[in-house]
C-alpha positions as CSV (number, residue, x, y, z in Angstrom):
1,M,-13.8,49.8,-22.7
2,S,-12.4,52.7,-23.9
3,K,-12.5,54.9,-27.1
4,K,-9.4,54.4,-28.1
5,T,-9.2,51.0,-26.8
6,H,-12.5,50.3,-29.3
7,K,-11.0,52.0,-32.1
8,K,-7.8,49.7,-31.7
9,L,-9.9,46.2,-31.9
10,E,-12.0,47.7,-34.6
11,K,-8.7,48.1,-36.8
12,Q,-7.9,44.7,-35.8
13,V,-10.8,42.9,-36.9
14,K,-10.7,45.0,-40.3
15,K,-6.8,44.0,-40.6
16,T,-8.0,40.5,-40.1
17,R,-11.2,40.2,-42.5
18,N,-8.9,41.9,-44.9
19,R,-6.4,39.1,-44.8
20,I,-9.2,36.4,-44.5
21,S,-10.3,37.5,-47.9
22,R,-7.2,38.1,-49.4
23,F,-5.8,34.4,-48.9
24,F,-9.2,32.8,-50.0
25,R,-9.2,35.0,-52.9
26,E,-5.9,33.9,-54.0
27,Q,-6.5,30.3,-53.2
28,P,-10.4,30.0,-53.7
29,N,-10.5,26.5,-54.1
30,S,-8.6,26.0,-50.5
31,V,-10.7,24.1,-47.2
32,V,-8.7,25.1,-44.0
33,N,-9.7,25.1,-40.6
34,H,-8.9,27.8,-38.1
35,K,-5.3,27.0,-36.9
36,Q,-4.2,26.4,-40.8
37,L,-6.0,29.8,-41.4
38,S,-4.0,31.5,-38.8
39,A,-0.4,29.7,-40.2
40,K,-1.3,30.9,-43.6
41,I,-2.1,35.0,-42.8
42,G,0.5,35.1,-40.1
43,I,-1.2,35.0,-36.9
44,K,0.3,33.8,-33.9
45,D,-1.1,35.9,-30.8
46,A,-3.1,34.3,-28.9
47,A,-5.4,37.3,-28.6
48,E,-5.2,37.6,-32.6
49,K,-6.7,34.1,-32.9
50,Q,-9.5,34.9,-30.8
51,I,-10.5,38.0,-33.0
52,L,-9.5,35.4,-36.0
53,I,-12.6,32.9,-34.8
54,A,-15.1,35.9,-34.4
55,V,-13.9,37.4,-37.9
56,I,-14.8,33.9,-39.5
57,E,-18.1,33.3,-37.8
58,S,-19.1,37.0,-39.0
59,M,-17.6,36.6,-42.5
60,I,-20.1,33.1,-42.7
61,K,-23.0,35.5,-40.9
62,D,-22.1,37.8,-44.2
63,G,-22.5,34.6,-46.5
64,L,-18.6,35.1,-47.6
65,I,-17.2,31.7,-45.9
66,A,-19.3,28.3,-45.4
67,E,-18.1,25.9,-43.1
68,E,-18.0,22.9,-45.7
69,R,-17.8,20.4,-42.4
70,R,-17.4,20.7,-39.3
71,G,-14.2,23.4,-38.5
72,K,-13.2,23.3,-42.1
73,Y,-14.0,27.1,-43.8
74,R,-14.2,27.3,-47.7
75,W,-14.6,30.9,-49.8
76,T,-18.0,31.6,-51.3
77,G,-17.9,35.4,-51.6
78,P,-17.5,37.1,-55.2
79,V,-14.6,36.1,-57.2
80,D,-14.4,39.4,-59.1
81,E,-13.2,41.3,-56.2
82,L,-9.5,41.7,-56.4
83,E,-6.8,43.2,-54.6
84,G,-4.0,45.8,-55.7
85,I,-1.9,48.8,-55.8
86,I,-4.3,52.1,-57.1
87,S,-2.2,54.5,-58.9
88,F,-3.9,58.2,-59.9
89,N,-3.2,60.3,-62.6
90,R,-3.5,64.0,-62.1
91,S,-7.3,64.1,-64.1
92,G,-8.5,62.3,-60.6
93,N,-8.9,58.7,-62.9
94,A,-6.9,55.6,-61.4
95,F,-5.3,52.5,-62.1
96,V,-4.8,49.0,-60.4
97,E,-2.2,46.6,-61.6
98,I,-3.7,42.9,-61.2
99,Q,-1.5,40.1,-61.2
100,G,-2.8,38.0,-64.1
101,F,-4.4,40.3,-65.9
102,A,-2.5,41.6,-69.1
103,R,-3.6,45.4,-68.5
104,D,-4.2,47.5,-65.2
105,I,-7.7,47.9,-64.2
106,M,-8.7,51.4,-65.0
107,I,-11.2,53.1,-62.0
108,P,-13.0,56.0,-63.0
109,E,-13.2,58.9,-60.6
110,Q,-16.6,58.5,-59.5
111,Y,-15.6,54.9,-58.4
112,T,-12.1,55.3,-56.3
113,D,-13.8,56.1,-52.7
114,R,-11.8,57.0,-50.2
115,A,-8.6,55.6,-51.6
116,L,-5.6,57.9,-52.0
117,D,-2.6,57.2,-54.3
118,G,-0.6,53.6,-53.5
119,D,-3.0,52.6,-51.3
120,L,-3.7,48.6,-51.5
121,V,-7.2,48.7,-52.5
122,G,-9.9,46.0,-53.0
123,I,-12.1,46.4,-56.1
124,R,-15.0,45.3,-58.2
125,L,-15.1,44.8,-61.9
126,L,-17.5,46.7,-63.6
127,S,-17.0,45.3,-66.7
128,S,-15.5,42.0,-68.5
129,R,-11.9,41.6,-69.4
130,Q,-12.9,40.1,-73.3
131,G,-12.5,42.5,-76.1
132,S,-10.2,45.4,-76.6
133,G,-11.5,47.7,-74.1
134,R,-9.7,48.6,-70.8
135,P,-11.3,46.7,-68.1
136,K,-12.8,49.0,-65.5
137,G,-13.3,48.3,-62.1
138,K,-14.9,50.3,-58.4
139,V,-13.1,50.7,-55.1
140,I,-15.1,48.5,-52.4
141,N,-12.5,48.7,-50.0
142,I,-9.5,50.2,-48.5
143,V,-7.3,47.4,-47.5
144,E,-4.4,49.3,-46.5
145,R,-3.4,52.7,-46.5
146,A,0.1,53.1,-48.1
147,H,0.8,56.2,-45.7
148,E,-0.4,58.0,-42.9
149,I,1.7,61.2,-43.4
150,F,1.4,63.8,-46.1
151,P,3.5,66.6,-46.6
152,A,1.4,69.9,-47.1
153,V,0.9,73.6,-47.5
154,I,-1.5,75.2,-44.9
155,F,-4.0,77.4,-46.4
156,M,-7.5,78.8,-45.1
157,H,-10.5,78.7,-46.8
158,E,-13.9,80.6,-45.7
159,G,-12.3,80.8,-42.0
160,R,-11.2,76.9,-41.8
161,Y,-7.9,75.4,-42.1
162,F,-7.1,72.9,-45.0
163,A,-3.7,71.2,-45.9
164,M,-3.2,70.8,-49.6
165,P,-0.9,67.5,-50.1
166,D,2.5,68.1,-52.1
167,N,1.5,64.7,-54.0
168,P,-0.3,65.9,-57.1
169,K,-2.1,62.9,-57.5
170,I,-3.9,63.4,-54.0
171,S,-6.7,65.5,-55.3
172,V,-8.5,66.2,-51.9
173,D,-7.1,68.5,-49.3
174,F,-7.3,67.7,-45.5
175,F,-9.2,69.5,-43.0
176,I,-7.4,70.3,-39.7
177,D,-9.4,71.5,-36.9
178,Q,-7.8,74.5,-35.3
179,R,-6.8,72.6,-32.2
180,D,-4.5,70.3,-34.4
181,L,-2.8,72.9,-35.9
182,N,0.3,72.5,-33.3
183,G,1.4,76.1,-34.0
184,A,1.5,75.9,-38.0
185,K,0.7,79.1,-39.9
186,V,-1.0,79.5,-43.0
187,G,1.3,79.3,-45.9
188,E,3.6,77.1,-44.0
189,K,4.8,73.7,-45.4
190,V,4.1,70.8,-42.8
191,V,3.8,67.1,-42.2
192,V,0.4,65.8,-41.4
193,R,-1.2,62.7,-40.2
194,L,-4.5,61.5,-41.3
195,K,-6.9,60.8,-38.6
196,D,-9.9,59.6,-40.6
197,W,-11.9,59.7,-43.8
198,E,-15.4,58.2,-43.1
199,N,-17.7,60.5,-45.2
200,I,-16.6,60.7,-48.9
201,R,-18.6,63.7,-49.2
202,L,-16.4,65.3,-46.6
203,N,-13.0,66.2,-46.7
204,P,-10.2,63.7,-44.7
205,K,-9.6,64.9,-41.4
206,A,-5.7,65.3,-40.5
207,E,-3.7,66.9,-37.9
208,V,-0.2,68.8,-38.2
209,T,2.9,66.8,-36.7
210,E,5.4,68.5,-37.6
211,V,6.4,72.1,-39.3
212,L,9.0,72.1,-41.8
213,G,9.1,75.7,-43.0
214,M,8.0,77.9,-46.0
215,P,8.1,76.3,-49.1
216,G,11.2,76.7,-51.1
217,D,13.1,76.7,-48.2
218,M,15.6,73.8,-49.3
219,N,15.8,72.0,-45.7
220,A,11.7,72.2,-45.6
221,E,11.6,70.7,-49.2
222,G,13.7,67.7,-48.3
223,D,11.8,66.8,-45.3
224,A,9.1,66.9,-47.1
225,I,9.9,64.8,-49.9
226,L,11.1,62.0,-47.0
227,A,7.6,62.2,-45.3
228,Q,6.1,62.0,-48.6
229,F,7.7,58.5,-48.9
230,G,7.4,57.5,-45.4
231,F,11.0,57.8,-44.2
232,P,11.2,59.4,-40.5
233,L,13.1,62.6,-39.9
234,R,14.8,61.9,-37.0
235,F,15.4,58.8,-35.0
236,P,13.5,57.7,-32.1
237,E,14.5,58.6,-28.1
238,A,15.2,55.3,-27.2
239,V,17.4,54.6,-30.5
240,E,19.7,57.3,-29.5
241,K,19.6,56.4,-25.9
242,E,21.1,53.1,-26.9
243,C,23.7,54.4,-29.1
244,A,25.0,56.5,-26.4
245,H,26.2,53.1,-24.6
246,I,27.9,51.9,-27.6
247,T,31.9,52.1,-27.0
248,M,34.6,52.3,-30.1
249,D,37.1,50.0,-28.1
250,I,37.6,46.6,-28.9
251,P,38.5,44.5,-26.7
252,E,41.4,42.0,-27.6
253,S,39.5,39.3,-26.3
254,E,36.7,40.0,-29.1
255,V,39.8,40.0,-31.6
256,A,41.0,36.7,-30.4
257,K,37.6,35.0,-31.8
258,R,38.6,36.4,-35.2
259,R,40.8,36.1,-38.4
260,D,43.3,39.1,-37.7
261,F,44.1,41.3,-40.6
262,R,45.3,44.5,-38.8
263,D,49.0,43.8,-40.2
264,I,48.0,43.0,-44.2
265,L,47.9,46.3,-46.2
266,T,44.2,47.4,-46.3
267,F,42.5,50.4,-48.0
268,T,39.1,52.0,-48.6
269,I,38.4,53.5,-52.0
270,D,35.2,55.8,-51.7
271,P,33.6,59.2,-53.4
272,D,35.1,62.6,-51.9
273,D,32.5,63.3,-49.6
274,A,31.8,59.8,-48.2
275,K,31.5,59.4,-44.4
276,D,30.4,55.8,-44.3
277,F,33.1,53.4,-45.3
278,D,31.4,50.1,-45.0
279,D,34.0,48.1,-47.2
280,A,37.8,47.9,-47.5
281,L,40.2,45.9,-49.7
282,S,43.2,44.2,-48.3
283,Y,46.3,42.7,-50.5
284,R,49.0,40.2,-49.8
285,V,51.5,38.2,-51.8
286,L,51.4,34.9,-50.9
287,E,54.2,32.4,-50.5
288,N,53.2,30.7,-53.8
289,G,53.4,33.6,-55.7
290,N,49.1,33.7,-55.6
291,I,47.8,37.0,-54.7
292,E,45.3,37.4,-51.6
293,V,42.6,40.2,-51.9
294,G,40.4,40.0,-48.7
295,V,36.7,42.3,-49.3
296,H,36.1,43.5,-45.4
297,I,32.6,44.9,-44.7
298,A,31.8,46.6,-41.6
299,D,30.5,44.0,-38.8
300,V,27.1,45.7,-38.1
301,T,25.4,43.2,-36.6
302,H,28.1,42.8,-34.0
303,Y,26.8,46.4,-32.6
304,V,23.2,46.0,-33.9
305,Q,21.7,43.0,-31.6
306,E,18.5,41.6,-32.6
307,G,15.8,42.9,-30.4
308,T,17.0,46.4,-29.5
309,A,15.7,49.5,-30.7
310,L,18.3,50.3,-32.8
311,E,17.3,46.7,-34.5
312,K,13.6,47.6,-35.3
313,E,14.5,50.9,-36.4
314,A,17.1,49.6,-38.9
315,Q,14.1,47.3,-39.9
316,L,11.8,49.8,-40.1
317,R,13.9,52.1,-42.5
318,A,15.5,49.1,-44.0
319,T,18.0,51.4,-46.5
320,S,19.5,54.8,-46.3
321,V,18.5,57.4,-48.9
322,Y,20.7,59.6,-50.5
323,L,18.7,63.1,-51.8
324,V,20.9,65.4,-53.4
325,D,22.1,67.6,-50.3
326,R,21.9,65.0,-47.9
327,V,22.3,61.4,-46.6
328,I,19.3,59.8,-44.4
329,P,21.0,57.1,-42.6
330,M,19.5,53.8,-42.0
331,L,21.5,53.4,-38.7
332,P,22.7,57.0,-36.6
333,E,25.8,58.7,-37.3
334,V,27.7,57.6,-34.7
335,L,27.2,54.1,-35.8
336,S,27.3,54.6,-39.7
337,N,29.9,57.4,-39.4
338,Q,32.0,56.5,-36.5
339,V,31.9,53.1,-35.0
340,C,31.0,50.7,-38.0
341,S,33.1,53.1,-40.7
342,L,35.9,51.4,-41.6
343,R,38.1,54.7,-41.2
344,P,41.8,54.8,-41.8
345,K,44.0,54.5,-39.1
346,E,41.6,52.7,-36.7
347,D,40.9,49.0,-35.5
348,K,37.3,47.6,-37.0
349,L,35.4,44.8,-36.8
350,T,34.5,43.7,-40.2
351,F,33.0,40.1,-41.9
352,S,35.1,39.1,-44.9
353,C,35.5,37.4,-47.8
354,V,39.0,37.0,-48.8
355,F,40.2,35.8,-52.2
356,E,43.5,33.4,-53.3
357,L,43.9,34.6,-56.7
358,D,46.3,33.1,-59.5
359,Q,48.0,35.4,-62.0
360,K,45.1,34.9,-64.6
361,A,42.4,36.2,-61.8
362,N,41.6,32.9,-61.1
363,I,40.1,32.2,-58.1
364,K,41.9,29.2,-56.2
365,N,40.5,29.5,-52.7
366,T,37.8,31.5,-50.9
367,W,37.5,31.8,-47.0
368,I,34.5,33.5,-45.4
369,G,34.5,34.7,-41.5
370,R,34.4,37.2,-39.0
371,T,37.5,39.5,-39.0
372,A,39.8,42.4,-37.6
373,I,41.4,45.2,-39.8
374,H,43.2,48.6,-39.7
375,S,42.5,50.7,-42.7
376,D,45.8,52.1,-43.5
377,H,44.9,54.8,-45.9
378,R,41.6,56.4,-47.3
379,F,41.7,56.7,-51.2
380,T,39.1,58.7,-53.1
381,Y,37.9,57.7,-56.5
382,D,40.1,60.3,-57.8
383,E,43.1,59.5,-56.1
384,V,43.1,55.8,-57.3
385,Q,42.2,56.8,-61.0
386,N,45.2,59.1,-61.0
387,I,47.3,56.6,-59.8
388,L,46.2,54.1,-62.3
389,E,46.6,56.4,-65.1
390,E,50.2,57.5,-64.0
391,E,51.5,54.2,-62.6
392,K,52.9,55.9,-59.8
393,G,51.9,57.1,-56.2
394,L,50.9,55.2,-52.9
395,H,50.5,51.6,-53.3
396,V,50.9,51.7,-56.9
397,E,51.6,47.9,-57.0
398,A,48.6,46.8,-55.4
399,L,46.0,49.0,-56.8
400,T,47.1,48.2,-60.2
401,T,47.5,44.3,-59.8
402,I,43.6,44.6,-58.3
403,N,42.5,46.8,-61.2
404,N,44.0,44.3,-63.7
405,F,42.1,41.7,-61.5
406,A,38.8,43.4,-61.7
407,K,38.9,43.9,-65.7
408,T,39.8,40.3,-66.3
409,I,37.1,39.1,-64.2
410,R,34.7,41.6,-65.7
411,A,35.7,40.5,-69.3
412,R,34.9,37.3,-67.7
413,R,31.4,38.3,-66.5
414,M,30.3,39.7,-69.6
415,K,31.5,36.9,-71.5
416,E,29.2,34.9,-69.6
417,G,25.9,37.0,-69.7
418,A,26.0,39.5,-67.7
419,I,24.9,43.3,-69.1
420,A,26.7,46.2,-69.4
421,F,24.5,48.5,-68.2
422,E,26.5,52.1,-67.5
423,K,23.7,54.8,-67.1
424,T,24.8,58.5,-66.7
425,E,24.4,59.8,-63.4
426,V,23.6,63.4,-62.7
427,K,25.2,65.3,-60.1
428,F,25.0,68.9,-58.8
429,K,27.6,70.9,-57.4
430,L,25.9,73.1,-54.8
431,N,26.5,76.4,-52.8
432,D,26.5,77.0,-49.1
433,D,23.0,77.7,-49.4
434,K,22.3,74.4,-50.8
435,K,21.1,75.8,-54.0
436,P,22.6,74.0,-57.1
437,V,25.1,76.3,-59.6
438,D,26.3,73.5,-61.8
439,V,25.8,69.8,-63.2
440,F,28.0,67.4,-63.7
441,F,27.8,63.9,-65.1
442,K,29.1,61.0,-63.0
443,V,30.9,58.3,-65.2
444,Q,32.1,55.1,-64.1
445,R,35.9,54.6,-64.4
446,D,38.4,52.2,-63.9
447,A,38.5,53.3,-59.8
448,H,34.8,52.3,-59.6
449,K,34.9,49.5,-61.6
450,L,37.6,48.3,-59.3
451,I,35.4,48.3,-56.3
452,E,32.2,47.3,-57.9
453,E,34.2,43.7,-59.2
454,F,35.6,42.5,-56.2
455,M,32.2,43.8,-54.5
456,L,29.9,41.9,-56.8
457,L,32.4,38.7,-56.4
458,A,31.6,38.7,-52.2
459,N,28.1,39.0,-53.2
460,K,28.4,36.1,-55.3
461,A,30.3,34.2,-53.2
462,V,28.3,34.5,-50.0
463,A,25.1,33.5,-51.8
464,T,27.0,30.4,-53.5
465,K,28.3,29.5,-50.1
466,I,24.7,29.1,-48.9
467,G,22.7,28.4,-51.8
468,K,24.3,25.8,-54.2
469,K,23.7,22.0,-53.0
470,D,26.5,19.6,-52.6
471,K,27.4,16.9,-51.0
472,Q,27.8,18.8,-47.8
473,N,25.0,21.2,-48.5
474,E,22.0,18.6,-49.8
475,H,19.5,21.3,-48.8
476,A,19.9,25.1,-49.1
477,K,19.3,26.7,-46.3
478,T,17.0,29.5,-45.8
479,F,19.0,32.9,-47.2
480,V,18.6,36.2,-48.7
481,Y,19.2,36.5,-52.3
482,R,19.0,39.7,-54.8
483,V,17.1,38.1,-57.7
484,H,16.4,39.5,-61.4
485,D,13.9,37.6,-63.2
486,Q,14.2,36.9,-66.9
487,P,13.1,40.4,-69.1
488,D,9.3,40.2,-70.5
489,Q,9.4,39.1,-73.8
490,L,6.7,41.6,-74.9
491,K,8.5,44.2,-73.2
492,L,11.6,43.3,-75.0
493,Q,9.9,42.8,-78.5
494,D,8.7,46.6,-78.0
495,F,12.1,48.1,-77.1
496,A,13.8,45.8,-80.3
497,D,11.2,47.6,-82.4
498,F,12.2,50.9,-81.1
499,V,15.6,50.7,-81.6
500,K,15.2,49.6,-85.3
501,R,14.4,53.3,-86.3
502,F,18.1,54.4,-85.2
503,G,19.4,51.1,-87.5
504,Y,20.4,48.8,-84.7
505,K,19.1,45.1,-84.4
506,V,18.4,43.2,-81.5
507,D,18.2,39.4,-81.9
508,L,15.5,37.7,-79.9
509,S,15.7,34.6,-81.6
510,N,17.3,32.8,-79.0
511,P,16.8,33.7,-75.1
512,E,20.1,32.3,-74.2
513,K,21.8,35.0,-76.3
514,I,19.6,37.9,-75.5
515,A,22.3,39.1,-73.1
516,A,25.1,39.1,-75.9
517,T,22.8,40.7,-78.3
518,L,21.8,43.8,-75.9
519,N,25.3,44.4,-74.9
520,G,26.1,44.5,-78.7
521,L,23.9,46.8,-78.5
522,L,25.0,48.9,-76.0
523,S,28.7,49.2,-77.1
524,E,27.5,50.0,-80.7
525,V,25.2,53.0,-79.4
526,K,28.3,54.3,-77.1
527,G,29.0,57.9,-77.8
528,K,26.0,58.4,-80.3
529,P,23.5,61.0,-79.6
530,E,21.0,58.3,-79.0
531,Q,22.9,56.7,-76.5
532,N,21.1,57.7,-73.2
533,I,17.5,56.9,-74.5
534,V,18.7,53.2,-75.9
535,E,20.1,52.7,-72.8
536,M,17.1,54.2,-70.7
537,L,14.8,52.1,-72.9
538,A,17.0,49.1,-72.4
539,I,16.9,49.5,-68.5
540,R,13.1,50.1,-68.5
541,S,12.8,46.6,-70.4
542,M,14.2,44.4,-67.7
543,A,12.1,43.1,-64.8
544,K,12.9,44.7,-61.6
545,A,15.8,43.3,-58.9
546,E,14.3,42.2,-55.5
547,Y,15.1,40.7,-52.4
548,S,14.1,37.2,-52.2
549,T,14.5,33.7,-50.2
550,H,13.2,32.3,-53.3
551,N,16.6,31.9,-55.4
552,I,16.1,32.4,-59.4
553,G,19.2,34.0,-59.9
554,H,20.3,37.2,-61.2
555,F,19.6,37.9,-64.9
556,G,21.8,41.1,-65.5
557,L,24.7,40.2,-63.8
558,G,24.5,36.6,-65.5
559,F,24.7,34.7,-61.6
560,P,23.0,32.1,-60.4
561,F,23.8,32.8,-56.6
562,Y,23.7,36.3,-55.9
563,S,23.1,38.5,-52.3
564,H,23.6,41.5,-50.7
565,F,26.5,41.3,-48.1
566,T,28.8,44.1,-48.9
567,S,26.5,47.5,-47.2
568,P,25.2,46.7,-44.2
569,I,25.6,50.0,-42.8
570,R,23.2,51.2,-45.6
571,R,21.0,47.9,-46.4
572,Y,19.0,46.0,-43.8
573,P,19.2,42.7,-46.1
574,D,23.0,42.9,-45.9
575,M,22.3,42.6,-42.4
576,I,19.9,39.8,-42.5
577,A,23.0,38.1,-44.6
578,H,25.6,38.9,-42.2
579,R,23.5,37.2,-39.3
580,L,22.4,34.2,-41.4
581,L,26.0,33.6,-42.6
582,F,27.4,34.0,-39.1
583,Q,24.8,31.3,-38.0
584,Y,25.5,28.6,-40.7
585,L,29.1,28.7,-40.7
586,N,29.0,27.8,-37.1
587,G,26.7,25.0,-37.7
588,G,23.3,26.3,-36.7
589,K,19.7,25.1,-38.4
590,S,18.4,26.8,-41.3
591,A,16.0,29.7,-40.0
592,N,12.6,30.1,-40.5
593,E,11.8,31.0,-44.1
594,A,8.6,32.8,-44.1
595,P,9.4,35.5,-41.4
596,I,13.1,36.5,-43.5
597,D,10.7,36.4,-46.6
598,K,8.5,39.0,-44.8
599,L,12.0,40.8,-44.1
600,C,12.7,41.0,-48.1
601,K,9.3,41.8,-49.2
602,H,9.1,44.7,-46.8
603,S,13.2,45.8,-47.8
604,S,12.6,45.5,-51.6
605,L,9.3,48.1,-50.8
606,M,11.8,50.3,-49.0
607,E,14.5,50.1,-51.6
608,R,11.5,51.3,-54.2
609,K,10.2,54.4,-52.0
610,A,13.9,55.3,-51.4
611,T,14.5,55.0,-55.0
612,E,11.4,57.4,-55.6
613,A,12.4,59.7,-53.3
614,E,15.9,60.4,-54.7
615,R,14.2,61.0,-58.0
616,E,12.1,63.3,-56.3
617,S,15.2,65.0,-54.9
618,T,16.8,65.2,-58.2
619,K,13.8,66.4,-59.9
620,L,13.3,69.4,-57.4
621,Y,17.1,70.3,-58.0
622,Q,16.5,70.3,-61.7
623,V,13.9,72.6,-61.1
624,I,15.9,75.0,-59.1
625,Y,18.5,74.9,-61.7
626,M,16.8,75.5,-64.5
627,Q,15.1,78.7,-62.9
628,E,17.8,80.5,-64.3
629,A,17.3,79.6,-68.2
630,V,13.6,80.7,-67.9
631,G,13.2,81.8,-71.6
632,E,16.4,80.2,-73.4
633,V,16.1,77.6,-76.2
634,F,18.0,74.1,-75.6
635,D,18.6,71.3,-77.9
636,G,16.9,68.0,-76.2
637,V,15.5,64.2,-76.7
638,I,12.2,63.3,-76.6
639,S,12.2,61.0,-73.8
640,G,8.7,60.3,-72.7
641,V,5.7,59.8,-74.9
642,T,2.5,60.3,-72.8
643,E,-1.4,61.0,-73.7
644,W,-1.0,64.6,-72.0
645,G,2.3,65.4,-73.4
646,I,6.1,64.6,-74.2
647,F,9.0,64.7,-72.1
648,V,12.2,65.8,-73.1
649,E,15.9,65.5,-71.8
650,I,17.9,68.7,-72.3
651,S,21.1,67.4,-73.7
652,A,23.3,69.9,-72.1
653,N,22.1,69.2,-68.6
654,K,20.1,66.2,-68.5
655,C,17.4,67.9,-67.0
656,E,14.1,67.0,-67.5
657,G,10.5,68.6,-68.6
658,M,7.5,68.5,-70.4
659,V,5.7,69.9,-73.6
660,R,2.0,69.4,-73.2
661,L,-0.2,68.6,-76.2
662,R,-2.0,72.0,-75.5
663,D,1.0,73.9,-75.8
664,I,2.1,72.6,-79.4
665,P,0.7,74.8,-81.8
666,G,-0.6,74.5,-85.5
667,D,-2.8,71.4,-84.6
668,Y,-4.5,69.0,-82.3
669,Y,-2.3,66.2,-81.5
670,Y,-3.2,62.5,-80.2
671,F,-1.2,59.7,-78.4
672,D,-0.5,56.9,-80.5
673,Q,0.6,54.5,-77.8
674,K,1.7,51.3,-80.3
675,D,4.4,53.9,-81.9
676,M,5.1,55.8,-78.8
677,A,4.7,59.0,-80.8
678,I,2.2,62.3,-80.6
679,I,0.5,62.9,-84.0
680,G,-0.9,65.9,-85.7
681,Q,-4.5,64.9,-86.7
682,R,-4.3,67.8,-89.7
683,T,-0.7,67.9,-90.7
684,K,0.2,64.3,-89.3
685,R,3.3,65.7,-87.9
686,K,5.0,63.5,-85.6
687,F,6.8,63.7,-82.3
688,S,8.6,60.0,-81.5
689,L,10.4,58.7,-78.5
690,G,14.0,59.5,-78.9
691,E,13.2,62.0,-81.5
692,D,15.6,65.5,-81.6
693,V,13.7,68.5,-80.3
694,K,14.5,72.2,-79.7
695,I,12.8,73.5,-76.9
696,K,12.4,76.8,-75.0
697,V,11.9,76.8,-71.4
698,E,8.7,78.5,-70.1
699,A,8.9,77.8,-66.6
700,A,10.4,76.5,-63.5
701,D,7.8,75.6,-60.8
702,I,9.6,74.6,-57.4
703,E,5.9,74.0,-55.8
704,N,5.1,71.5,-58.4
705,R,8.8,70.0,-59.2
706,R,8.0,70.7,-62.8
707,I,9.7,72.2,-65.7
708,D,7.3,73.5,-68.4
709,L,8.6,73.5,-71.9
710,T,7.3,74.3,-75.6
711,I,8.5,73.1,-78.9
712,A,11.1,76.3,-80.6
713,E,10.3,76.4,-84.1
C-alpha cells in the first residue's frame, strides 16, 4: 500500500470513528446493528461499510462500544465528552458552544490542543456545569477542520520560512519548507494549505498554493478574504469546459413546452451596476379588469444539469459573494451574466409565479410553471423611483399599478405579523484603483420595496403550494424552506431592558404580539439618534434564518410557509427549489429528505461564511477610507461593549473602530456584562451601549483591518 493510500485510509477510519462517536453521544441510549448505524451516519458505499465494521471492532476493544447482544451495539464511552465549534479570542483562550448548555464552555489556552478557530472539536469537561462559574473544558479531538487553506504573509526567522495567518484568532504560525514556497517571497501575501500538525510542540506544516501579491494591494486583500472563508478564487477547468458548450440559442421546440410570455410587457429592475438579472416582472390588464403580474425567474436548472461539474461546483459554493469591489459568482459569468441573465431584448427561459390580482391587490389566482419571456426594458432602481415620483415616463401605468399593489401587500403583511427591519446599508464609491473616495448610505425606497414584495410573494407561493396540506396534498412533500425561528425570550428581555434607558417600552407579555410591539418601537425610533443602535440590537435579538426541510415558518416575515425561489443565479437552495417544484408539478414522488436536508445545512453554512466575508471586506474598506482621517475628532455611538474595549460607530460615515480599555485615561475600567457598559473603578464613570461619545481616530491598520480610537475629552 502506498503512503498516499495509507494516509487516505487513515483519514477515512478517523472520520468514521468520529461519526460513530457523535451519533452515540447525541443518542446515548440507542442500541443498533451495523446496518442501522450505517444509515444513521450516512454510509452507503460498500468500502465504507467494511471500514465501519473494522472501526466498530476497534471501538469495542477501546471500551467505547459494547455488543449488548449478537450484532447489537450500545455506547459505553464517557458521556462528558461533547462536540462543538471552537471560537478563539485574541488572548488565545477559546469557547465552544454546546447545545443544551446555558453558557459556552471555556477552553483555557493550555487546553486548546491543535485546534484552530472554527474547527469542530471534541472536548471533555473539566469542571461541573453547576454553580455560577463558567464551565471549562479541554480539547481531546479535532473532529473536522473548518479550513484547510489560510491567507497569510511569508516571513523568515532564523533562516526558516513561516507564514503568519491573516486571521488574528490563529495565534500559531505555519512552518513552510523551502520546497513548498512555490515561488513566494518574504513579505508577500499568499494562500497556504495545512499539511499536518502532529506535534503540538512544533509549528503546523503548510505549503503555499497561491501567491496573491503584496499586503495592501486591493486585489490581493480581496482574494485573501475569500481564501479566509474557504471560497475558491477561480472555477475548475472542468467547469469552464462545460460552459464552453452552452449556447444562448433557444429552440422553438423548448418554448413549445412552456407558457409563452414573450409578447407581454416585461421588464427588470436592478441596481445600476448589476449584470446578473435573475428576476423580471410582466404586466397586463385582463379582460375581466383584473391585473396579471408575473414574477419570472431565470431557469438556471435548465442549463445546470445534475451530475455535471457545473452542478457540483454550484453545490460547493452554494452562494455568490458580494465584496465591496467585486462579485464572486456561484456560477461562471457566461451563465450568471449572459445565458441565464434576463437581459433586455433577448428571449430567455424562466420559471414563473403568475398572479391575478383585483384592484384591491387581492390574489384571485396563482399559476406556477416554466415559461419563456422577452424583457422589453432594463430599469435601474433610480429610474423607477423617478418615474413613480414624477408620475410620468416609460411604462408609468404598469409601474404605478404594481407599486400600489406592493404598498397594499406590504401593509397587509405588517398587519399579519411581519417585522419592518430596514437597517441602513453602507456603500463605498471607489476610484479606478479600487480605493474608497466616498461613503454613502443605501436606503430602501419604493422602487426597492416594489421588487421585494413581489419576490416575497413568489417565495411564499411556491412554499405554500408544496408545503400546505389539503385534500389534494395530504402529505407535504420534501422541500427546501427558508425558516426563521421564534426569538429567544432571554435575548428579547435583554433588548427590552436596554431600550428602557432611551424611554421606550417593549411589551413581551403576549408572545403573539411581539411583532406588533417591535414594529411600534422601530417606527417610533425612526429618525432619532439612537435609531441605528436600536435596530441593530433588535436584529441581534432575533434567531438566525436558515435553510431546512423541516418547516417551522418564518417569524420575521410572519409567513407559515416560505422558501427561496427567486435567485437561482446566486443561491443554490433556489436551484433545489426549482428542481423539486418542477418534479412535483409533473406528478413526481416526494424526494428523499436526507440528502436535501444535508444540502440545506451546507447552504446555510456557506451563507454565513459569505456574510462574514462581506463584513470583512466592508471592514477593510472602512479602514482604508479612515486612513485619511487619522488625528481627526468625530461624533459616534457606542455600538459594542466587551471586556477589552468599546466599539464606536462614527455617525458621519458608519465606520466602526475600537477604544481599548487601557487607552481610556484617568481610571481602571472593568466590563459590566449585565449593564452592557464599562465602568471606572474609582470615578464610577460609565460608557454604555448606545451612548453618544466623541472619539479621535488614532490609527487605521490595513493589515489587521482595525481602526484604533481614543475618547476625545
